[in-house]
BALO-514625 format. One record per residue (C-alpha): residue in one letter; chain; x, y, z. Coordinates in nm, 4 decimals, m for minus. Example, Ala and Ser with C-alpha at 12.3 -4.5 7.8 and 13.67 -1.06 7.14 Angstrom:
+----+----+----------+----------+----------+
: aa : ch :     east :    north :       up :
+----+----+----------+----------+----------+
:  A :  A :   1.2300 :  m0.4500 :   0.7800 :
:  S :  A :   1.3670 :  m0.1060 :   0.7140 :
+----+----+----------+----------+----------+
This chain:
+----+----+----------+----------+----------+
: aa : ch :     east :    north :       up :
+----+----+----------+----------+----------+
:  X :  A : m15.1194 :  10.0502 :   1.9012 :
:  X :  A : m15.0146 :  10.0086 :   1.5396 :
:  X :  A : m15.1374 :   9.6935 :   1.3645 :
:  X :  A : m14.9538 :   9.5390 :   1.0735 :
:  X :  A : m15.1569 :   9.6418 :   0.7646 :
:  X :  A : m15.1287 :   9.2927 :   0.6133 :
:  X :  A : m15.2545 :   9.1126 :   0.9281 :
:  X :  A : m15.6297 :   9.0392 :   0.8800 :
:  X :  A : m15.6595 :   8.9323 :   1.2451 :
:  X :  A : m15.5445 :   9.2706 :   1.3741 :
:  X :  A : m15.8394 :   9.4477 :   1.5404 :
:  X :  A : m15.6795 :   9.6957 :   1.7711 :
:  X :  A : m15.9057 :   9.9907 :   1.7047 :
:  X :  A : m16.2643 :  10.0925 :   1.6602 :
:  X :  A : m16.1958 :  10.4617 :   1.6104 :
:  X :  A : m15.8806 :  10.6671 :   1.5414 :
:  X :  A : m15.8814 :  10.7678 :   1.9084 :
:  X :  A : m15.7874 :  10.4104 :   1.9946 :
:  X :  A : m15.4598 :  10.4512 :   1.8041 :
:  X :  A : m15.3069 :  10.7112 :   2.0309 :
:  X :  A : m15.2430 :  11.0841 :   2.0028 :
:  X :  A : m15.1613 :  11.2439 :   1.6715 :
:  X :  A : m14.8209 :  11.4064 :   1.6271 :
:  X :  A : m14.6937 :  11.7057 :   1.4371 :
:  X :  A : m14.6173 :  11.4835 :   1.1407 :
:  X :  A : m14.8869 :  11.2171 :   1.1571 :
:  X :  A : m15.2456 :  11.1478 :   1.2476 :
:  X :  A : m15.4318 :  10.8149 :   1.2605 :
:  X :  A : m15.7128 :  10.6376 :   1.0813 :
:  X :  A : m15.8828 :  10.3182 :   1.1840 :
:  X :  A : m15.9356 :  10.0984 :   0.8801 :
:  X :  A : m16.0881 :   9.7559 :   0.9256 :
:  X :  A : m15.9974 :   9.7786 :   1.2948 :
:  X :  A : m15.6313 :   9.8428 :   1.2117 :
:  X :  A : m15.4492 :  10.1601 :   1.3060 :
:  X :  A : m15.2889 :  10.3240 :   1.0064 :
:  X :  A : m15.0802 :  10.6408 :   1.0123 :
:  X :  A : m15.1535 :  10.9376 :   0.7892 :
:  X :  A : m14.8127 :  11.0959 :   0.7432 :
:  X :  A : m14.7201 :  11.4470 :   0.6378 :
:  X :  A : m14.4927 :  11.4558 :   0.3329 :
:  X :  A : m14.1298 :  11.3888 :   0.4245 :
:  X :  A : m13.9324 :  11.7063 :   0.4977 :
:  X :  A : m14.2416 :  11.9106 :   0.5824 :
:  X :  A : m14.1299 :  12.1784 :   0.8294 :
:  X :  A : m14.2115 :  12.1098 :   1.1948 :
:  X :  A : m14.1147 :  12.2527 :   1.5340 :
:  X :  A : m13.7680 :  12.0936 :   1.5638 :
:  X :  A : m13.6854 :  12.0443 :   1.1997 :
:  X :  A : m13.8677 :  11.8382 :   0.9392 :
:  X :  A : m14.1072 :  11.5451 :   0.9217 :
:  X :  A : m13.9297 :  11.2134 :   0.8782 :
:  X :  A : m13.9813 :  10.9518 :   0.6098 :
:  X :  A : m14.0371 :  10.6741 :   0.8655 :
:  X :  A : m14.3402 :  10.4455 :   0.8698 :
:  X :  A : m14.4876 :  10.6730 :   1.1356 :
:  X :  A : m14.3509 :  11.0179 :   1.0616 :
:  X :  A : m14.2031 :  11.2155 :   1.3505 :
:  X :  A : m14.0477 :  11.5604 :   1.3762 :
:  X :  A : m13.6703 :  11.5149 :   1.3458 :
:  X :  A : m13.3703 :  11.7376 :   1.2835 :
:  X :  A : m13.3145 :  11.6209 :   0.9278 :
:  X :  A : m13.3952 :  11.3753 :   0.6521 :
:  X :  A : m13.1634 :  11.5001 :   0.3767 :
:  X :  A : m12.8257 :  11.6770 :   0.3711 :
:  X :  A : m13.0033 :  11.9920 :   0.2603 :
:  X :  A : m13.1710 :  12.0086 :   0.6009 :
:  X :  A : m12.8284 :  12.0641 :   0.7624 :
:  X :  A : m12.6814 :  12.3862 :   0.6195 :
:  X :  A : m12.3679 :  12.3604 :   0.8362 :
:  X :  A : m12.3008 :  11.9891 :   0.7989 :
:  X :  A : m12.4730 :  11.6691 :   0.6939 :
:  X :  A : m12.7490 :  11.4323 :   0.8024 :
:  X :  A : m12.7125 :  11.0850 :   0.9542 :
:  X :  A : m12.9916 :  10.8965 :   1.1324 :
:  X :  A : m13.2049 :  11.2128 :   1.1433 :
:  X :  A : m12.9277 :  11.4009 :   1.3275 :
:  X :  A : m12.7352 :  11.6955 :   1.1842 :
:  X :  A : m12.3574 :  11.6774 :   1.2317 :
:  X :  A : m12.1785 :  12.0101 :   1.1985 :
:  X :  A : m11.8496 :  12.0631 :   1.0153 :
:  X :  A : m11.7142 :  12.2965 :   1.2838 :
:  X :  A : m11.7717 :  12.1191 :   1.6143 :
:  X :  A : m11.4164 :  11.9850 :   1.6513 :
:  X :  A : m11.5129 :  11.6177 :   1.6607 :
:  X :  A : m11.5445 :  11.3399 :   1.4029 :
:  X :  A : m11.9113 :  11.2505 :   1.3835 :
:  X :  A : m12.1863 :  11.1668 :   1.1389 :
:  X :  A : m12.0399 :  11.0456 :   0.8113 :
:  X :  A : m11.7141 :  11.2407 :   0.8520 :
:  X :  A : m11.3938 :  11.0589 :   0.7581 :
:  X :  A : m11.1849 :  11.3012 :   0.9679 :
:  X :  A : m11.2433 :  11.5758 :   1.2218 :
:  X :  A : m11.4837 :  11.8209 :   1.0579 :
:  X :  A : m11.4118 :  11.6945 :   0.7057 :
:  X :  A : m11.5468 :  11.4357 :   0.4645 :
:  X :  A : m11.8959 :  11.2917 :   0.4629 :
:  X :  A : m12.0424 :  11.5277 :   0.2045 :
:  X :  A : m12.2938 :  11.7992 :   0.2661 :
:  X :  A : m12.1345 :  12.1252 :   0.3756 :
:  X :  A : m11.8228 :  11.9478 :   0.5070 :
:  X :  A : m11.5167 :  11.9918 :   0.2911 :
:  X :  A : m11.2787 :  11.7127 :   0.1957 :
:  X :  A : m11.0062 :  11.5774 :   0.4226 :
:  X :  A : m10.6314 :  11.5683 :   0.3563 :
:  X :  A : m10.5503 :  11.3013 :   0.0975 :
:  X :  A : m10.8918 :  11.3183 :  m0.0702 :
:  X :  A : m10.9189 :  11.3715 :  m0.4449 :
:  X :  A : m10.9972 :  11.7274 :  m0.5490 :
:  X :  A : m11.0011 :  11.9616 :  m0.8439 :
:  X :  A : m11.0183 :  12.3025 :  m0.6730 :
:  X :  A : m10.8812 :  12.4523 :  m0.3506 :
:  X :  A : m11.2308 :  12.5307 :  m0.2267 :
:  X :  A : m11.3195 :  12.1595 :  m0.2061 :
:  X :  A : m11.0579 :  12.0977 :   0.0658 :
:  X :  A : m11.0740 :  12.1749 :   0.4375 :
:  X :  A : m10.7090 :  12.2791 :   0.4118 :
:  X :  A : m10.7949 :  12.5174 :   0.1289 :
:  X :  A : m10.5214 :  12.3595 :  m0.0850 :
:  X :  A : m10.5643 :  12.1187 :  m0.3764 :
:  X :  A : m10.2200 :  12.0071 :  m0.5006 :
:  X :  A : m10.1681 :  11.7433 :  m0.7695 :
:  X :  A : m10.5363 :  11.6529 :  m0.7476 :
:  X :  A : m10.5123 :  11.5857 :  m0.3741 :
:  X :  A : m10.6186 :  11.7894 :  m0.0718 :
:  X :  A : m10.2791 :  11.8803 :   0.0734 :
:  X :  A : m10.1463 :  12.0452 :   0.3895 :
:  X :  A :  m9.9321 :  12.2938 :   0.1939 :
:  X :  A :  m9.9232 :  12.4219 :  m0.1673 :
:  X :  A :  m9.6382 :  12.1713 :  m0.2281 :
:  X :  A :  m9.5298 :  12.3613 :  m0.5385 :
:  X :  A :  m9.1540 :  12.3597 :  m0.4778 :
:  X :  A :  m8.9126 :  12.1364 :  m0.6669 :
:  X :  A :  m8.8491 :  11.7827 :  m0.5360 :
:  X :  A :  m9.1613 :  11.7604 :  m0.3181 :
:  X :  A :  m9.4962 :  11.5960 :  m0.3827 :
:  X :  A :  m9.8316 :  11.5425 :  m0.2113 :
:  X :  A :  m9.8780 :  11.1993 :  m0.3706 :
:  X :  A :  m9.6149 :  11.0097 :  m0.1692 :
:  X :  A :  m9.7871 :  11.0472 :   0.1682 :
:  X :  A : m10.1325 :  11.1589 :   0.0508 :
:  X :  A : m10.2321 :  11.4846 :   0.2123 :
:  X :  A :  m9.8823 :  11.5669 :   0.3329 :
:  X :  A :  m9.6226 :  11.7427 :   0.1216 :
:  X :  A :  m9.3175 :  11.5134 :   0.1289 :
:  X :  A :  m8.9729 :  11.4987 :  m0.0379 :
:  X :  A :  m8.9382 :  11.2964 :  m0.3549 :
:  X :  A :  m8.6933 :  11.0018 :  m0.3329 :
:  X :  A :  m8.3211 :  11.0543 :  m0.3742 :
:  X :  A :  m8.1981 :  11.0453 :  m0.7367 :
:  X :  A :  m8.5529 :  11.1128 :  m0.8607 :
:  X :  A :  m8.5681 :  11.3396 :  m1.1662 :
:  X :  A :  m8.8396 :  11.5976 :  m1.1048 :
:  X :  A :  m8.9334 :  11.7210 :  m1.4511 :
:  X :  A :  m9.2410 :  11.9005 :  m1.3189 :
:  X :  A :  m9.0393 :  12.1580 :  m1.1276 :
:  X :  A :  m8.9780 :  12.5113 :  m1.2491 :
:  X :  A :  m8.6929 :  12.4899 :  m1.3233 :
:  X :  A :  m8.6904 :  12.1097 :  m1.3459 :
:  X :  A :  m8.4490 :  11.8997 :  m1.1451 :
:  X :  A :  m8.3316 :  11.6633 :  m1.4168 :
:  X :  A :  m8.0426 :  11.5948 :  m1.6508 :
:  X :  A :  m7.7235 :  11.6173 :  m1.4411 :
:  X :  A :  m7.9345 :  11.7032 :  m1.1361 :
:  X :  A :  m8.1807 :  11.5021 :  m0.9264 :
:  X :  A :  m8.3694 :  11.5248 :  m0.5991 :
:  X :  A :  m8.1632 :  11.4524 :  m0.2893 :
:  X :  A :  m8.4427 :  11.2889 :  m0.0885 :
:  X :  A :  m8.4702 :  11.5886 :   0.1454 :
:  X :  A :  m8.6660 :  11.8238 :  m0.0784 :
:  X :  A :  m8.3745 :  11.9845 :  m0.2603 :
:  X :  A :  m8.2068 :  11.9517 :  m0.5991 :
:  X :  A :  m7.8413 :  11.8479 :  m0.6188 :
:  X :  A :  m7.5973 :  11.6980 :  m0.8666 :
:  X :  A :  m7.6988 :  11.3441 :  m0.9569 :
:  X :  A :  m7.4692 :  11.0552 :  m0.8804 :
:  X :  A :  m7.2457 :  10.9900 :  m1.1815 :
:  X :  A :  m7.2621 :  11.3522 :  m1.3045 :
:  X :  A :  m6.9822 :  11.6156 :  m1.3182 :
:  X :  A :  m6.8959 :  11.7946 :  m0.9928 :
:  X :  A :  m6.6316 :  12.0158 :  m0.8380 :
:  X :  A :  m6.6997 :  11.9625 :  m0.4642 :
:  X :  A :  m6.8605 :  11.7178 :  m0.2258 :
:  X :  A :  m7.1398 :  11.9562 :  m0.1256 :
:  X :  A :  m7.2767 :  11.9562 :  m0.4818 :
:  X :  A :  m7.3457 :  11.5834 :  m0.4824 :
:  X :  A :  m7.6464 :  11.3901 :  m0.3588 :
:  X :  A :  m7.3998 :  11.1214 :  m0.2496 :
:  X :  A :  m7.1845 :  11.3759 :  m0.0672 :
:  X :  A :  m6.8751 :  11.2540 :  m0.2530 :
:  X :  A :  m6.7052 :  11.4178 :  m0.5505 :
:  X :  A :  m6.4123 :  11.2089 :  m0.6758 :
:  X :  A :  m6.2162 :  11.3190 :  m0.9830 :
:  X :  A :  m6.4980 :  11.5567 :  m1.0810 :
:  X :  A :  m6.7688 :  11.2911 :  m1.0556 :
:  X :  A :  m7.0406 :  11.2411 :  m0.7918 :
:  X :  A :  m6.9944 :  10.8840 :  m0.6761 :
:  X :  A :  m7.1109 :  10.6311 :  m0.4190 :
:  X :  A :  m6.8752 :  10.4205 :  m0.2091 :
:  X :  A :  m6.8503 :  10.0429 :  m0.2136 :
:  X :  A :  m7.1634 :   9.8733 :  m0.0812 :
:  X :  A :  m7.4053 :  10.1508 :  m0.1831 :
:  X :  A :  m7.6929 :  10.0721 :  m0.4240 :
:  X :  A :  m7.6416 :  10.1665 :  m0.7887 :
:  X :  A :  m7.8059 :  10.1431 :  m1.1284 :
:  X :  A :  m7.5044 :  10.2085 :  m1.3522 :
:  X :  A :  m7.1218 :  10.1857 :  m1.3203 :
:  X :  A :  m7.0755 :  10.5644 :  m1.3474 :
:  X :  A :  m7.2372 :  10.6033 :  m1.0079 :
:  X :  A :  m6.9658 :  10.4024 :  m0.8326 :
:  X :  A :  m6.6209 :  10.5258 :  m0.7317 :
:  X :  A :  m6.4581 :  10.2285 :  m0.9037 :
:  X :  A :  m6.6957 :  10.2147 :  m1.2048 :
:  X :  A :  m6.8203 :   9.8774 :  m1.0838 :
:  X :  A :  m7.1941 :   9.8200 :  m1.0294 :
:  X :  A :  m7.2686 :   9.4509 :  m0.9782 :
:  X :  A :  m7.6181 :   9.3237 :  m0.8949 :
:  X :  A :  m7.7256 :   9.6765 :  m0.8060 :
:  X :  A :  m7.4396 :   9.7378 :  m0.5606 :
:  X :  A :  m7.1147 :   9.9356 :  m0.5995 :
:  X :  A :  m6.8171 :   9.6982 :  m0.5784 :
:  X :  A :  m6.4440 :   9.7084 :  m0.6478 :
+----+----+----------+----------+----------+
């Protein structure tokens, strides 16, 4: 039985044999009738892993992440990054948590190799390269998604800006208010007198976007 070292009334042993059997990672001494463990240094190799850093050291699977080459360590248990379940410190299935586990979708990154998906786009672990015009991995972090309609994507190659803008579905079309020759060119789907326009009741930011050149309180009117 282990006595509290600071309890002067504790007199549970006369010899170390009174303290119980020694383990792989600890033995016992009897000091002033108190059982005191003599621990092996933490992370000393033992039969099932390493010696723990507990008050009475035991042989456990791990103490530090380095003890788990295929995952990470939590509560002396190694969690693998390839077992198909979310466990340990993982923030997703087989991702996050540090150690050998790579980062989950939506996590910050600087290189592809940091991500479970193998793709780092715009500083975020993404599900696809997301390098086409009018899409981004920052709208729904981790998922390549279309940029909003009428958004000018200057990062594209070529850029979708000037008389063009994103159509909200991942493509570049003629911006509302710009010159057009047919309906299919326009984000709004309407080309009236060589101008992409919105009908009455649609949101607007400038009169040129409206069929009747009237934008009042952010809405096309007559």
